[in-house]
C-alpha positions as CSV (number, residue, x, y, z in Angstrom):
1,M,-16.4,59.3,-65.4
2,K,-16.3,56.6,-62.7
3,M,-15.8,53.0,-63.8
4,D,-18.8,50.7,-63.2
5,P,-18.4,48.5,-60.1
6,S,-17.8,45.3,-62.0
7,G,-14.9,47.0,-63.8
8,R,-13.4,48.3,-60.6
9,I,-13.7,44.8,-59.0
10,K,-11.9,43.3,-61.9
11,E,-9.1,45.9,-61.5
12,L,-8.9,45.0,-57.9
13,E,-8.7,41.3,-58.7
14,S,-5.9,41.9,-61.3
15,A,-3.9,44.0,-58.8
16,L,-4.2,41.3,-56.1
17,R,-3.2,38.6,-58.5
18,N,-0.2,40.7,-59.7
19,S,0.9,41.0,-56.1
20,G,0.8,37.2,-55.7
21,Y,-2.5,36.8,-53.9
22,I,-5.3,34.7,-55.5
23,P,-8.7,36.0,-54.1
24,D,-12.1,34.4,-54.2
25,R,-15.3,36.3,-55.0
26,E,-16.2,37.0,-51.3
27,I,-12.8,38.5,-50.6
28,L,-13.0,40.7,-53.7
29,I,-16.5,42.0,-52.8
30,T,-15.5,42.7,-49.2
31,L,-12.4,44.6,-50.2
32,F,-14.3,46.6,-52.8
33,L,-17.0,47.5,-50.2
34,S,-14.4,48.5,-47.6
35,L,-12.8,50.9,-50.2
36,E,-16.3,52.3,-51.2
37,L,-17.8,52.5,-47.7
38,K,-14.6,53.4,-45.9
39,K,-15.3,50.7,-43.4
40,P,-12.8,48.5,-41.5
41,V,-12.6,44.7,-42.4
42,L,-12.7,42.2,-39.6
43,V,-11.1,38.9,-40.8
44,E,-11.6,35.6,-38.9
45,G,-10.7,32.0,-39.7
46,P,-8.4,29.2,-38.8
47,P,-4.6,29.8,-38.4
48,G,-2.7,29.4,-41.6
49,T,-5.4,30.6,-44.0
50,G,-3.7,33.8,-45.0
51,K,-5.5,36.5,-42.9
52,T,-2.4,38.5,-42.4
53,L,-1.2,37.9,-45.9
54,L,-4.5,39.4,-47.2
55,A,-3.8,42.7,-45.5
56,R,-0.1,42.8,-46.7
57,K,-1.1,41.9,-50.3
58,T,-4.0,44.4,-50.4
59,A,-1.6,47.2,-49.3
60,E,0.8,46.1,-52.1
61,A,-1.9,45.8,-54.7
62,L,-3.3,49.2,-54.0
63,G,0.1,50.9,-53.5
64,R,-0.6,51.8,-49.9
65,D,2.0,52.1,-47.1
66,F,1.6,49.2,-44.7
67,F,1.6,49.5,-40.9
68,R,1.0,46.6,-38.5
69,I,0.0,46.4,-34.8
70,Q,0.8,42.9,-33.5
71,C,-1.5,42.5,-30.5
72,Y,-0.6,40.4,-27.5
73,E,-1.8,39.9,-23.9
74,G,-0.9,43.1,-21.9
75,I,-0.2,45.3,-24.9
76,T,-0.4,49.0,-23.8
77,F,-1.4,52.4,-25.3
78,E,2.4,53.3,-25.4
79,Q,3.2,50.2,-27.6
80,I,0.4,51.1,-30.0
81,V,0.7,54.8,-30.2
82,G,4.1,55.8,-28.9
83,E,6.2,56.7,-25.9
84,W,8.5,59.3,-24.6
85,N,12.2,58.7,-25.1
86,Y,13.1,59.2,-21.4
87,Q,16.8,58.7,-21.9
88,K,17.0,61.5,-24.6
89,Q,14.9,63.7,-22.4
90,L,17.2,63.3,-19.4
91,L,20.3,63.9,-21.5
92,S,18.8,67.1,-23.0
93,L,17.8,68.3,-19.5
94,E,21.2,67.6,-18.2
95,K,22.8,69.4,-21.2
96,S,20.6,72.4,-20.7
97,R,21.3,72.6,-17.0
98,L,25.0,72.7,-17.7
99,G,24.6,75.2,-20.4
100,G,22.4,77.4,-18.3
101,Y,19.3,77.4,-20.5
102,E,15.9,75.8,-20.5
103,E,15.0,72.9,-22.9
104,D,11.5,71.8,-23.7
105,V,11.7,68.1,-23.8
106,F,8.1,67.4,-24.7
107,G,8.4,68.0,-28.4
108,E,7.9,65.4,-31.2
109,E,11.7,64.8,-31.5
110,Y,11.5,63.2,-28.0
111,F,8.6,61.0,-28.8
112,I,9.0,57.5,-30.3
113,K,6.1,57.0,-32.7
114,R,4.5,53.5,-32.8
115,P,2.4,51.9,-35.6
116,L,-1.0,53.6,-35.0
117,L,0.4,57.2,-34.7
118,S,2.8,56.6,-37.6
119,A,-0.1,55.4,-39.8
120,F,-2.3,58.4,-38.8
121,I,0.2,61.0,-39.6
122,N,1.6,59.4,-42.8
123,D,1.0,61.7,-45.8
124,K,0.4,58.8,-48.2
125,P,-2.6,56.4,-48.5
126,S,-2.1,53.8,-45.9
127,L,-3.3,50.4,-44.7
128,I,-3.0,49.4,-41.0
129,L,-3.4,45.8,-39.8
130,I,-4.5,45.3,-36.2
131,D,-3.4,41.7,-36.0
132,E,-4.9,39.3,-33.5
133,I,-7.0,42.0,-31.8
134,D,-8.6,39.2,-29.7
135,K,-5.3,38.9,-27.7
136,A,-5.5,42.5,-26.5
137,D,-7.9,43.4,-23.7
138,E,-11.2,45.3,-24.1
139,E,-9.8,48.6,-23.0
140,V,-7.3,48.6,-25.8
141,E,-10.0,47.4,-28.2
142,S,-12.2,50.3,-27.2
143,F,-9.3,52.8,-27.6
144,L,-8.6,51.6,-31.1
145,L,-12.2,51.9,-32.0
146,Q,-12.4,55.4,-30.6
147,A,-9.3,56.6,-32.3
148,L,-10.3,55.2,-35.7
149,G,-13.9,56.5,-35.3
150,E,-12.9,60.0,-34.3
151,K,-9.9,60.0,-36.7
152,Q,-7.8,61.6,-33.9
153,I,-5.2,60.5,-31.4
154,T,-4.4,62.6,-28.3
155,V,-1.1,62.2,-26.6
156,N,-0.6,63.8,-23.2
157,D,1.9,66.7,-23.2
158,L,2.2,66.5,-27.0
159,G,-1.2,67.3,-28.4
160,T,-3.8,65.9,-30.7
161,F,-3.0,64.3,-34.1
162,D,-5.6,64.2,-36.9
163,L,-5.7,61.5,-39.5
164,K,-3.8,62.7,-42.6
165,N,-4.6,60.1,-45.2
166,D,-7.2,57.8,-46.6
167,I,-6.5,54.9,-44.3
168,M,-7.7,51.4,-44.8
169,V,-8.2,49.2,-41.7
170,F,-7.9,45.4,-41.3
171,L,-8.5,43.6,-38.0
172,T,-7.8,39.9,-37.5
173,S,-9.0,37.6,-34.8
174,N,-8.5,34.0,-33.9
175,S,-11.5,34.1,-31.5
176,Q,-9.5,33.7,-28.3
177,R,-12.1,36.1,-26.7
178,N,-15.3,37.6,-27.8
179,L,-14.8,41.0,-29.4
180,L,-17.0,43.9,-28.4
181,D,-20.3,44.2,-30.2
182,E,-19.3,47.7,-31.3
183,T,-16.2,46.3,-33.1
184,R,-18.2,43.8,-35.1
185,D,-20.9,46.4,-35.8
186,R,-18.4,48.9,-37.3
187,C,-16.7,46.4,-39.5
188,L,-17.3,44.5,-42.6
189,Y,-17.0,40.8,-41.8
190,L,-14.9,38.3,-43.7
191,Y,-14.3,34.7,-42.7
192,I,-11.4,33.0,-44.5
193,D,-11.4,29.2,-44.4
194,Y,-9.0,26.8,-46.0
195,P,-9.4,27.2,-49.8
196,S,-11.0,24.6,-52.0
197,P,-8.6,22.2,-53.7
198,E,-9.0,24.0,-57.0
199,R,-8.3,27.4,-55.5
200,E,-5.3,26.0,-53.5
201,M,-3.9,24.5,-56.7
202,E,-4.1,27.9,-58.3
203,I,-2.4,29.5,-55.3
204,V,0.4,26.9,-55.3
205,K,0.8,27.3,-59.1
206,A,1.3,31.1,-58.6
207,H,4.2,30.3,-56.3
208,V,5.6,27.3,-58.1
209,P,4.7,27.9,-61.8
210,S,6.9,24.9,-63.0
211,V,5.1,22.3,-60.8
212,P,3.7,19.3,-62.9
213,M,-0.1,18.9,-62.6
214,G,0.1,15.3,-61.4
215,I,2.2,16.0,-58.2
216,L,0.3,19.3,-57.6
217,E,-3.0,17.4,-57.5
218,E,-1.7,14.7,-55.3
219,A,-0.1,17.1,-52.8
220,V,-3.2,19.4,-52.6
221,Y,-5.8,16.7,-52.3
222,F,-3.7,14.9,-49.7
223,I,-3.2,18.1,-47.7
224,N,-7.0,18.6,-47.8
225,R,-7.6,15.2,-46.4
226,V,-5.0,15.9,-43.7
227,R,-6.9,19.0,-42.6
228,R,-10.0,16.9,-42.1
229,L,-8.2,14.7,-39.5
230,S,-8.5,15.4,-35.8
231,I,-5.0,16.8,-35.4
232,I,-3.5,19.6,-33.3
233,K,-1.9,21.7,-36.0
234,K,-3.6,21.7,-39.5
235,P,-1.3,22.4,-42.5
236,S,-1.4,26.0,-43.6
237,I,-1.5,27.1,-47.2
238,R,2.1,28.1,-46.8
239,A,2.9,24.5,-45.8
240,T,1.3,23.2,-49.0
241,V,3.5,25.6,-51.1
242,D,6.6,24.5,-49.1
243,W,5.7,20.8,-49.5
244,V,5.3,21.1,-53.3
245,K,8.6,23.0,-53.5
246,T,10.2,20.2,-51.4
247,L,8.8,17.4,-53.6
248,M,10.1,19.2,-56.7
249,S,13.5,19.7,-55.1
250,L,13.8,16.0,-54.4
251,G,12.6,15.2,-58.0
252,R,9.6,13.2,-56.8
253,E,6.7,12.6,-59.2
254,H,4.6,10.6,-56.8
255,I,3.8,10.6,-53.0
256,D,4.6,7.2,-51.5
257,D,5.5,6.0,-48.0
258,E,9.1,6.9,-48.5
259,T,8.4,10.3,-49.9
260,L,6.0,11.1,-47.1
261,E,8.4,9.9,-44.4
262,E,11.2,12.1,-45.8
263,T,9.1,15.2,-46.1
264,L,6.7,14.8,-43.2
265,G,8.3,17.6,-41.3
266,V,7.3,20.2,-43.9
267,I,3.5,19.6,-43.3
268,V,3.4,18.2,-39.8
269,K,4.6,19.9,-36.6
270,N,3.6,17.4,-33.9
271,R,4.6,13.8,-33.4
272,S,1.0,12.5,-32.8
273,D,-0.2,14.3,-35.8
274,G,2.6,12.6,-37.8
275,D,1.3,9.1,-36.9
276,K,-2.3,10.0,-38.0
277,V,-0.9,11.3,-41.4
278,R,1.1,8.2,-41.9
279,D,-2.1,6.1,-41.4
280,L,-4.0,8.3,-43.8
281,L,-1.5,7.5,-46.7
282,K,-2.3,3.8,-46.3
283,S,-5.8,4.5,-47.4
284,G,-4.6,5.7,-50.7
285,I,-3.2,9.0,-52.0
286,K,-5.7,9.6,-54.8
287,E,-8.8,9.8,-52.7
288,K,-10.3,13.3,-52.8
């Protein structure tokens, strides 16, 4: 008998928490629906909010093999699916010529499989992350949609490969360009923003269980105020965790001018941003 949806959602939350990821309700429902409806998830949001981490931790929580396509400007079919090992082909042809026999150099042993094809032919349940798809061009985006929709990949001179497992698909975008309407139409949509202070404290606590509540609250509320500044690089969730670890390593129980100056490089990655953060401290650390 199939467990009721609320029970399965609770199991999913427990699995994610055990893997080290603290989800909110929207994330849980989106992942649950992706599994139920067999639909890809398109994740958008500011840099540093854990879009890639969500995919990794979902794979870990569900016991799925993880594959990743890191998109970039100019990425090609070969870099996504695979390419012929020309050096190996030439060596085999030369060997066969000297040996007086013919060698077929268009078999799988001469083909270097890249993430998409590897994920397709994997015999275990898998999760593939197509990271920063907005950096790839529309032709690549269309190819990925077609392959995932048809559950087939055709490689010239090698043949057609059918999807062999129950694959889960994540796509992330930083909105560098508009994605195709078809992409958005096929996917469940999830926007991940910076977490609330309460959830961020829970996230930090999961990574640094021994952190005192006082310094945890000071650090998280200060980071949240920093993110509201007009700065070039807003601190990521990872930066908050690293800062709390740093403060504990230095034995600090309070964030004052000296502490901020000594640890500023953990949360700020730009000189002008640093000046704005210093000014913020003067207005008081305890403001929320």
